[in-house]
C-alpha positions in Angstrom: 101.8 132.3 108.1 104.5 133.6 110.5 107.2 131.8 108.7 109.3 133.5 106.0 106.9 134.0 103.1 109.5 134.5 100.5 111.3 131.3 101.5 108.1 129.3 101.6 107.0 130.7 98.2 110.3 129.8 96.6 110.2 126.3 98.0 106.6 125.8 96.8 107.4 127.0 93.3 109.7 124.1 92.9 106.7 121.8 93.3 104.8 124.1 90.8 107.5 123.5 88.2 108.5 119.9 88.8 104.9 118.5 88.9 104.7 119.1 85.1 106.9 116.0 84.8 104.6 113.7 86.7 101.5 115.2 85.1 102.5 115.1 81.4 105.3 112.5 81.2 104.5 109.9 83.9 100.7 110.0 83.8 98.8 111.7 81.0 100.6 112.5 77.8 103.8 110.6 77.3 102.6 107.4 78.9 99.7 107.3 76.5 101.8 108.3 73.5 104.3 105.5 74.4 101.6 102.8 74.5 99.8 104.1 71.4 102.6 105.5 69.3 105.9 103.9 70.2 105.2 100.4 71.4 103.9 97.6 68.9 100.4 97.7 70.4 98.6 99.1 73.5 98.6 96.0 75.6 102.3 95.4 75.1 102.9 99.1 75.7 101.1 99.0 78.9 103.1 96.0 80.1 106.5 97.6 79.1 105.6 100.9 80.7 104.7 99.1 83.9 108.0 97.4 83.8 109.8 100.7 83.5 107.9 102.2 86.4 108.7 99.1 88.4 112.4 99.4 87.6 112.4 103.0 88.7 110.7 102.1 92.0 113.2 99.4 92.9 116.2 101.6 92.2 114.8 104.6 94.1 113.9 102.4 97.1 117.4 101.1 97.3 119.3 104.3 96.7 117.2 107.0 98.5 118.0 106.3 102.2 121.7 106.3 101.4 121.7 109.5 99.4 119.6 111.2 102.1 122.1 110.2 104.7 125.0 111.2 102.5 123.5 114.7 102.0 123.1 115.0 105.8 126.6 114.1 106.5 128.1 116.1 103.7 125.8 119.1 104.4 125.2 119.4 100.6 121.4 119.3 100.3 121.2 122.0 97.6 124.0 120.4 95.6 122.3 117.0 95.5 119.0 118.7 94.7 120.7 120.6 91.8 122.3 117.5 90.3 119.1 115.5 90.3 117.1 118.4 88.9 119.5 118.9 86.0 119.5 115.2 85.2 115.7 115.0 85.1 115.4 118.2 83.0 118.0 117.0 80.5 116.6 113.4 80.1 113.1 114.8 79.8 114.1 117.2 77.0 115.7 114.2 75.1 112.3 112.4 75.2 111.4 114.6 72.2 113.6 112.4 70.0 112.3 108.8 70.2 109.6 107.9 67.6 107.6 104.8 66.7 109.6 101.7 67.3 112.3 103.4 69.5 111.1 101.5 72.5 114.3 101.0 74.5 115.6 104.5 73.7 112.3 106.0 75.0 112.1 103.7 78.1 115.8 104.3 79.0 115.4 108.1 79.0 112.2 107.8 80.9 113.8 105.6 83.6 116.8 108.0 84.0 114.5 111.1 84.2 112.1 109.4 86.7 114.9 108.2 89.0 116.4 111.7 89.1 112.9 113.2 89.7 112.1 110.9 92.6 115.5 111.4 94.3 115.2 115.2 94.0 112.2 115.0 96.3 114.3 113.5 99.1 116.2 116.8 99.3 113.3 119.0 98.5 111.0 117.5 101.2 113.8 117.8 103.7 113.5 121.6 103.7 109.9 121.4 105.1 110.6 120.9 108.8 113.1 123.8 108.7 111.0 126.4 106.8 107.7 125.7 108.5 106.7 125.9 112.2 105.3 122.6 113.5 101.8 124.1 113.9 101.8 125.3 110.3 103.5 122.4 108.6 100.2 121.0 107.3 99.3 124.1 105.4 102.9 124.7 104.1 103.0 121.2 102.8 99.6 121.6 101.4 100.7 124.8 99.7 103.5 122.9 98.0 101.3 120.1 96.8 98.5 122.5 95.8 100.8 124.6 93.7 102.3 121.4 92.3 98.9 120.4 90.9 98.2 123.9 89.7 101.6 123.9 87.9 100.9 120.5 86.3 97.5 121.9 85.2 99.1 125.1 83.8 101.6 123.0 81.8 98.8 120.7 80.5 96.8 123.7 79.3 99.8 125.1 77.4 100.4 121.6 75.9 96.7 121.4 74.9 96.4 124.9 73.4 99.8 125.2 71.8 100.9 121.7 70.8 98.1 119.1 70.7 94.9 120.8 69.5 95.9 123.3 66.8 96.1 122.2 63.2 99.3 124.1 63.1 101.0 123.8 66.5 103.1 126.6 67.9 106.6 127.3 66.5 105.5 125.7 63.2 105.8 122.2 64.6 104.7 119.4 62.3 102.1 116.9 63.3 103.9 114.2 61.2 105.3 111.4 63.4 103.5 113.0 66.3 106.3 115.6 66.6 103.8 118.0 68.3 103.0 115.5 71.0 106.7 114.6 71.5 107.5 118.3 71.8 105.5 118.5 75.0 108.5 116.9 76.7 110.6 120.0 75.8 107.8 122.2 77.3 108.0 120.1 80.5 111.8 120.4 80.7 111.7 124.2 80.3 108.8 124.6 82.7 110.6 122.5 85.4 113.9 124.4 85.0 112.3 127.8 85.2 110.3 127.4 88.3 113.0 125.4 90.1 115.4 128.4 90.1 113.8 130.5 92.9 114.5 127.7 95.5 118.2 127.8 94.7 118.3 131.6 95.0 116.1 132.2 98.0 115.9 129.1 100.3 119.0 128.9 102.5 121.1 125.9 103.0 120.7 124.7 106.6 123.6 125.7 108.8 125.6 122.8 110.2 129.0 121.9 111.4 131.7 121.3 108.8 131.3 118.1 106.8 133.7 115.2 107.2 136.8 115.0 105.0 135.9 113.5 101.6 137.8 110.3 102.3 135.7 109.8 105.5 132.3 111.0 104.2 131.1 107.6 103.0 132.4 105.9 106.1 130.5 108.4 108.3 127.4 108.1 106.2 127.4 104.3 106.6 127.7 104.6 110.4 124.8 107.1 110.5 122.5 105.0 108.4 123.1 101.8 110.3 122.5 103.7 113.6 119.2 105.2 112.3 117.9 101.8 111.1 118.7 100.3 114.5 116.9 103.1 116.3 113.8 103.3 114.1 111.7 100.7 116.0 112.7 102.0 119.4 113.5 105.7 119.4 111.4 106.7 116.3 108.4 104.4 116.6 106.0 107.0 115.2 108.0 107.6 112.0 108.7 103.9 111.6 105.0 102.9 111.7 104.0 105.7 109.4 106.7 104.6 106.9 105.5 101.0 107.0 101.8 102.1 106.4 102.9 104.3 103.6 104.6 101.3 101.9 101.1 100.1 101.0 98.7 103.0 100.6 101.2 105.0 98.6 101.6 102.0 96.3 98.0 102.2 95.4 98.3 105.9 94.7 101.4 105.4 92.6 99.6 102.8 90.5 96.7 105.2 89.9 99.1 108.0 88.8 101.2 105.8 86.6 98.3 104.2 84.7 95.4 106.7 84.9 96.1 108.1 81.5 96.6 104.7 80.0 93.4 103.4 81.6 91.4 106.3 80.2 92.9 105.9 76.8 92.7 102.1 76.4 89.6 101.2 78.4 87.4 104.2 77.7 88.8 105.2 74.3 90.0 108.6 75.3 92.1 110.4 72.7 95.3 112.3 73.6 93.2 115.4 73.7 90.6 113.7 75.9 93.3 112.5 78.3 94.6 116.0 78.6 91.1 117.4 79.5 90.8 114.6 82.0 94.2 115.5 83.5 93.1 119.1 83.7 90.0 118.3 85.7 92.0 116.0 88.1 94.7 118.6 88.7 92.1 121.3 89.5 90.5 118.9 92.0 93.8 117.8 93.4 95.1 121.4 93.8 92.0 122.4 95.7 92.1 119.3 97.9 95.7 119.8 98.8 95.3 123.5 99.6 92.1 123.1 101.7 93.1 119.9 103.5 96.4 121.6 104.5 94.4 123.6 107.0 92.4 120.5 108.0 95.7 118.8 108.6 96.8 121.5 111.1 93.3 121.3 112.7 92.6 117.5 113.1 96.1 116.1 112.5 97.9 114.4 109.7 96.8 110.9 110.7 93.1 111.7 110.5 93.6 113.5 107.2 95.3 110.5 105.7 92.5 108.2 106.8 89.9 110.4 105.1 91.9 110.4 101.9 92.4 106.7 101.9 88.7 106.1 102.2 87.9 108.5 99.4 90.6 106.9 97.1 89.2 103.4 97.8 85.7 104.4 96.8 86.9 106.2 93.7 89.0 103.2 92.6 86.1 100.8 93.0 83.9 103.1 90.9 86.5 103.3 88.1 87.0 99.5 88.1 83.3 98.6 87.9 81.7 101.3 85.7 81.3 101.3 82.0 79.9 104.9 82.0 82.2 107.6 81.0 80.3 110.0 83.3 80.9 107.8 86.3 84.5 107.4 85.4 84.9 111.2 85.3 83.3 111.4 88.7 85.7 108.8 90.0 88.7 110.6 88.6 87.7 113.9 90.2 87.3 112.2 93.6 90.7 110.7 93.2 92.1 114.1 92.5 90.4 115.6 95.6 91.9 112.9 97.8 95.3 112.4 96.2 96.7 115.8 97.2 95.7 115.5 101.0 97.1 112.0 101.1 100.5 113.0 99.9 100.7 116.4 101.7 99.6 115.1 105.1 102.0 112.1 104.8 104.9 114.6 104.2 103.9 116.9 107.0 103.2 114.1 109.5 106.7 112.7 109.0 108.1 116.2 109.4 106.7 116.3 112.9 108.5 113.1 113.7 111.9 114.0 112.2 114.8 114.5 114.6 117.0 117.6 114.0 119.9 117.3 111.5 118.5 114.1 110.0 115.9 115.6 107.6 117.5 114.4 104.4 117.9 110.9 105.9 114.4 110.6 107.1 113.0 111.9 103.8 115.2 109.4 102.1 113.4 106.8 104.2 110.2 108.5 103.2 111.1 108.0 99.5 112.1 104.4 100.4 108.6 103.8 102.0 107.0 105.2 98.9 109.0 102.9 96.5 110.1 99.8 98.4 106.8 98.0 97.7 105.6 100.2 94.9 106.7 97.9 92.2 104.0 95.5 93.3 101.1 97.8 92.2 102.5 98.5 88.7 103.6 94.9 88.3 100.2 93.5 89.3 98.5 96.0 87.0 100.6 95.0 84.0 100.4 91.3 84.7 96.7 91.2 85.5 96.0 93.3 82.4 97.9 90.8 80.3 96.3 87.7 82.0 92.7 88.9 81.8 93.0 91.0 78.6 91.5 94.0 80.4 92.9 96.8 82.5 89.9 96.6 84.9 91.5 93.7 86.6 94.6 95.7 87.3 92.7 98.7 88.7 90.7 96.4 91.0 93.9 95.2 92.6 94.7 98.7 93.9 92.0 98.4 96.5 94.0 95.9 98.4 96.9 98.3 98.9 94.6 101.0 100.3 93.0 98.5 102.8 96.4 97.3 104.1 97.7 100.8 104.4 94.7 102.0 106.3 94.9 99.2 108.8 98.6 99.8 109.5 98.1 103.6 109.7 95.8 103.0 112.7 98.9 102.0 114.7 100.7 105.3 114.2 100.8 107.4 117.4 100.4 111.2 117.7 103.6 113.1 117.2 103.2 114.5 120.8 102.7 111.1 122.3 105.4 109.5 124.4 105.2 106.5 122.1 106.3 108.7 119.1 
């Protein structure tokens, strides 16, 4: 890479640290613990967890474009990133406290942490077009996603070896009331905070003109956001079509992430330890996929890379929904891992090639919007179909629809170098 290696490494380390939250809290450990250890039963726990994920998605979809535009106008990207990081880390640490029956306390903390986490990526992603040359954006984005999965894997391994498996967990923690499992939230909070620090030290705040006076900041932000929405379909057609396609294919991916651990635990009888091993395998696959396909992205383009990933995710989802074999389910999970990283990384880098200068936060706010505006549909359908049919297989099968619609819409996205972009 010809770009500043130190800057890129510090930026990517944020992904390394923050991904522990999605890996352990959202997907594999805490979601399973909530359904099996806090909620009255697993079916009710699945439904309530899906409602919490849905609430997060709606709030993030509404707020993210505005906070992105606000950060652009106020020239305060690092400040916004710092606030959301601190809130997520603090709420995650407090998840150690809720025990069996503390449903609303647990869900409330999770929603706060998840909202802060999702909003932090509006500002984090906005650094990408400025730290990476256009012809290397795919591999830089892939480096971030790849290190993110490796970081999630590292935290999972520590949780397994130090907190879940031993008869006497580290630090003399008791296994009574699942304290050792709950303590993994403290591990996640510390991990996230530690590896987030280099970004704030080493990645420079973009240079810009002075911000509007505080009294006029919100007025200026409102004007900019209205102007951008008006221009999306005419001046920024490539970005607009990508964002619309991502409304759907990312919804399928979010649903898989949110309920992968629950599905393994409830439908296939995985224990907490089994779920962690499953998560480790998926993170290894996803890290490799993101790193390798970052170069593929720069070679064949982001659009083609996303198409490949959607096809692989659809096949893997169908396998997971139909099989009763644990071996086939493992194969489906590894394929999902291999395709998930390239899907997310190539989407981020493709948008980066469409983003106009000085509007990075705003467009990545719209990127977060596109990832969340319809994302409540997948988790909602998963929860409702699970309750209606008494099996999670019905919920998993519904994910295929989102991949199909997203793929069809992606076909309309032009090349970034096209005059139609």
